C-alpha positions in Angstrom: -12.6 -85.7 -44.6 -13.3 -87.3 -41.2 -9.6 -87.7 -40.6 -9.0 -84.0 -41.3 -11.8 -83.0 -39.0 -10.4 -85.3 -36.2 -6.9 -83.8 -36.6 -8.4 -80.2 -36.5 -10.4 -80.9 -33.4 -7.4 -82.6 -31.7 -5.2 -79.6 -32.6 -7.7 -77.1 -31.3 -8.1 -79.1 -28.1 -4.4 -79.4 -27.5 -3.9 -75.7 -28.1 -6.7 -74.8 -25.7 -5.2 -77.1 -23.0 -1.6 -75.8 -23.5 -0.3 -74.6 -20.2 1.5 -71.4 -19.8 4.3 -70.8 -17.3 3.8 -67.7 -15.2 6.1 -64.9 -16.1 9.1 -64.7 -13.9 8.5 -60.9 -13.4 4.9 -61.5 -12.3 6.2 -62.9 -9.1 9.2 -60.8 -8.7 9.7 -57.6 -6.7 9.2 -54.3 -8.6 12.1 -52.6 -10.2 12.2 -49.9 -7.5 12.3 -52.6 -4.7 15.1 -54.4 -6.5 17.1 -51.1 -6.7 16.4 -50.4 -3.0 17.7 -53.9 -2.2 20.8 -53.3 -4.2 21.5 -50.0 -2.3 20.5 -51.6 1.1 22.9 -54.5 0.6 25.8 -52.0 0.5 24.9 -50.3 3.8 23.4 -52.9 6.1 25.0 -54.6 9.1 27.1 -57.7 8.9 24.8 -59.9 11.1 21.6 -61.2 9.5 20.4 -58.3 7.3 17.4 -59.3 5.1 14.5 -58.1 3.1 11.2 -60.1 3.4 8.0 -59.8 1.5 4.7 -59.9 3.4 1.0 -59.5 2.7 -0.3 -56.8 5.0 -3.5 -54.9 4.9 -4.3 -56.5 1.5 -1.1 -55.4 -0.2 2.4 -56.6 -0.8 4.9 -55.0 1.5 8.7 -55.4 2.0 10.5 -55.2 5.3 14.1 -54.1 5.2 15.7 -55.5 8.3 19.3 -54.1 8.8 20.2 -57.0 11.1 22.0 -56.8 14.4 23.9 -53.6 14.4 24.0 -53.1 18.1 21.9 -50.0 18.8 18.1 -50.1 18.5 17.8 -50.2 14.7 14.5 -50.0 12.9 13.2 -52.1 10.0 11.6 -49.9 7.4 8.4 -51.2 5.7 7.8 -50.3 2.0 4.8 -50.9 -0.2 5.4 -52.4 -3.7 5.9 -48.9 -5.1 8.7 -48.1 -2.7 6.7 -45.8 -0.6 7.7 -46.0 3.1 4.7 -46.9 5.2 6.5 -47.0 8.6 9.1 -48.5 10.8 9.2 -51.5 13.1 11.4 -52.0 16.2 13.7 -49.3 17.4 14.1 -47.9 20.9 10.3 -48.0 21.5 9.9 -51.4 20.0 7.2 -50.3 17.5 5.0 -53.1 16.2 2.3 -51.1 14.4 2.1 -50.0 10.8 -0.9 -47.8 9.8 -2.4 -48.4 13.2 -2.4 -52.2 12.8 -0.2 -54.7 14.6 2.3 -56.1 12.1 2.0 -59.6 13.6 -1.1 -59.8 11.4 1.1 -59.8 8.3 1.7 -63.0 6.4 5.2 -63.8 5.4 5.4 -64.6 1.7 9.2 -65.1 1.3 12.6 -63.9 2.0 13.6 -61.7 -1.0 17.2 -61.1 0.0 19.5 -62.0 2.9 23.3 -61.8 3.5 
């Protein structure tokens, strides 16, 4: 009986300590962002286009940088739900989104680049 109790306790302990790998979708961009990247990849410039994920104003945002196309291009900033929250760069060299300097954003990772 003691052996059975020991096996049961060991089994319960091992099950409680079992580690779970995080879901690959938990860390991934939302479906609408993925679709936007797919469309963007067909229309961007040839030199250094990319999509980067940042944390900004407490939320996950994505900057779609068309690369070096020559003229003063802008990089559009989207929230995780694909809502455009502003543009960076351009002729005026805009650096603010929602009234805050985007230099306060923390780069998480490059999601896509050519």
